[in-house]
N, C-alpha and C positions, 0 to 999 in steps of 0.2 A: 586709723581707718577716719576718710572724711567722704561727704556726698554734696556733689553740684549738680542741681539736677537729675540727670538720668547716668551720672559717669559714679563710680565708685572707684576711691583711691585706697590701696591699702601698703604701706609699708612692712615690708620683711627684713626686720633689722639684722638678722645672721645673713641672709643672703645679699643684704646690702643695694636691696632692689625694690622700685617703687613698682607696683602692678596697678594698671586700669583696666577695669572689667565694667561693662554695660551693666542696667540696673538688673536685668535679667542672668545676670552670671557671664555673659560672653567674654573672655578675655578679647581686648583692644590691643594693648600696646606695655612696655613696661621700661622703666628707665631703669641702665644697668649701668653705671660710670664710674666704678670704683677704680681707682687710680691717684697717681698724684699730679696729671696734666690739667690743662685748660679745659673747664668743665667737668671736673672730677673730682669724687670726694674721696674721703678716708675712712669716713664714718659717715651713719645716718640716723643721728642722734632723735630728729623729729622731723617734721614736714609740716607744713600748712599749704593752704590755696586761696587764691582769691578770684573769687568767680566773678567779679566784674571784669576783670583784667585777663582771665583765665590763663594764670601763673600759676606755676608749682614752685616752693620755695623750700628749699631743702637743709637743714642745720646740719653742718659739720662741726662738732665741740672739738675736735683734735686739734683743727686748724684754725678756729674759731672763723669761719665764713658761713656765709649764708648763699646760695648757689640757685638761681633761677633760672626757670626752663619754662614755655609755655606748653601748653596742656599737648602739643604733639612732641614735647620732648626734645625741643630744639634748644641749646642753651642761649640764655641771652646775657646776663651779667653774673660778677660775684659781689657779695659785700664783705669786705674786711671789719674784722671787729678789730679793736685796737686797745681795748678795755680789758681790764683783767676779770670781767664780771664771767662766771660760768655759770652757763645757759644750760637749764637739764631740758627744756621744751619752749617751742616757739609758736606762735598762734599769729592770727590775722586780724585785726580791727576793721569795723565798716570803713575807717579812713583810710585803708592802707598801709597803715603804721603796724608794726612790729608790736606783738606782746610778747615778754620773754617770761617764764618761770624756773627759780630757782628757792623750792620750797624748804631747803634744808640748809644747815648750817655748813657754813665753805669757811676754809681759812682767810680767803681774801675776797673780796669784789662784793658786788652787790647781791641782795638775796629777798625772796619775797617775789614782788609781781610788776614789771614796769613795761613803760610803752619806749620804743624808741622808732625814728623816721626812716626814712627807705633809704636814708644816706648813712645811718649808723647811729645817727645822734639824740642823745639820752633827750627823751620828753618830761617825762613823769613817773613817780612811782605810785603805783595804785594802792600796796600793801607790801608791809616789811615783816619780815618774821618779827616774833618777839624775841629780845636777845636775851630773855632768861628761861625761853623754852625752844630750845634748838635742838634737834637731833637726826642724824641721818639716817632719813628712812624716805625712800624715793617710790612716790606714786606712779601710775600710769593708767590710762591717761590724767594727766593734770587737769584737765579743765571739761565741760561741756563745750560745746557749740550748734547751739539750736536755732536756725532761720536767723543767726547773725549775732545774737547776743551770745556770748561768753560767760558760763559761772564757774567758780573753782570753790572749793571748800577748805577752810581753814581748821586745820585737824586742832589746833592748841586752844582756839574759841570756841570750836563746837557751831562754826557761822559759814552759810553759804554766801558768796557775794556775786553779783554780777555788773558786767560792764556793759552799761546802756547807755549810749548818744554820749560817750566818752567820761561819764561819769560812773565813780564806784557806789552802787547800793549793796546793803547788807538786805538780803532777803528771807533769811530763817534762821533761827537758834535751835540748836539741838543738846538734846540732854540725854544723849543715847548710850554712851559709855563712858566710864572714869576716866578723869585725866591723869594722864602719864605723870607719876610723882615727882618732884623735882630731883630726887638722887639719880634718875636714869637721865637726867641732863648734865649732870657733869661730865659725861664722857661723850664724843660725837656718836658712838655707837651703843650706847646703852649701858646698864652696871654689868661689869665684869664680862664686858663684850656680848651679850647676850640678846642685842637688840632691846625687843620692848619686852621679853620676858612673857609672864601673863597678862599683860595690860594691853587694850587695843588701839592702833591708830588708822586713819582711814588712808586706802591706799589705790581708791578707785571713784570715778562719777562719772556719771551719764546721767539723760534726761529725754522724757518726753514731755510733752504740752502738759500733761497732769503729774508726770512722777519723776520722782530722782531717785536715780538709783545708787547706793553707796556702800563701798564693801569696806568693812575694817578686819585690820590684820592683827594677830599674836603671835609673836614669836614661837610660843609655845603651845597656843589653844588653838591654833588656826585661823580659819576665818569666819567672819559675820554679815551677812546680805542684808542690806535694809532698802526698803522700798518706800519712800515718802509720797502719800499724796498732796501736791501744795494746796488746794483748794480746803481740805479738810483739816488737813496736818495729820492725818494718820499715819502709823507706821507698822509695816510688817516686818519682824527680823524674821529670817531662816538661817538657819546650820549650813545646809548644803542646799545649791541647785544643779538641778537634775540636766544632763544630757540627753533629750528624747531623739537625737538624731540617729546614733548610733550605740548609746549606751556606754559610753568610754569614759574619758573624763569629762568631768566637769566642765562648764566655759570658764575661760581663763581672763578674758578682758571682756568689756561691755563698753560702748561708742554709743551717741545720739545719733539716731539715723533718720527718723521723721517725727512729726507729730505724735503719732500713735504706737511708735514701736522705737525696740532699741535693738543694736545689734550683738550678737557677744561671738567669742572666735573660742573652737573649742580644736584642741591638738588630740590627733589620734594615739592610740596606742603605741603603734610603730613609730610615732613622730614622722613619718612622709606626708 
């Protein structure tokens, strides 16, 4: 989910479709270009928008391409990546360059958070994954974007970083959950292929002007939801967030929405 002024952009990965709505929920149009032809994608791994140019950028990691469309969904061009980097998510920096995320262990290519220009050229590495603390554990969303400032959480150092004016800044340090023991990091997917077992790793981030939301997941113990007040550094930890819309499933994903609020995704019991 992303927001620009009064437009809401929601990516449905299962349908490989990007929906555009007005701020009051009115459907405007949808990007549905699954295929192998010009201006089409095989997967919709991630997307970002450029509020300055009014462009949408769809990441197709299977073809290692980024497809660019106008807000009116006219196809503009394709950026082909020739590197071996595996990209989990793509963001947009204020200068118009891309920000790539691969926050887990990969057998090849770059990992961490790095910047690439509009021609696909590597610019710089913002953050690397600690080579001794790698585990395949895929969060979503990888980052928050509030008024042009991107923040992300490093699950191994318990720190939140932001990228402001092209510089990486360490904003907050947490000591919320025990670190994953080193024995879990000898295999890419944890000890005995059990993921994190009883231990927790972060797999969600969103924010408002005053709060961060972080969700931590244990393979065996489930989720813990953390709300962190930026000014006072007070922490509220809850095991379960209620869905008070229809009383069905609890919220799944959280996204930054505006200064005052976040947006959550709720799935119905009937999955329709």
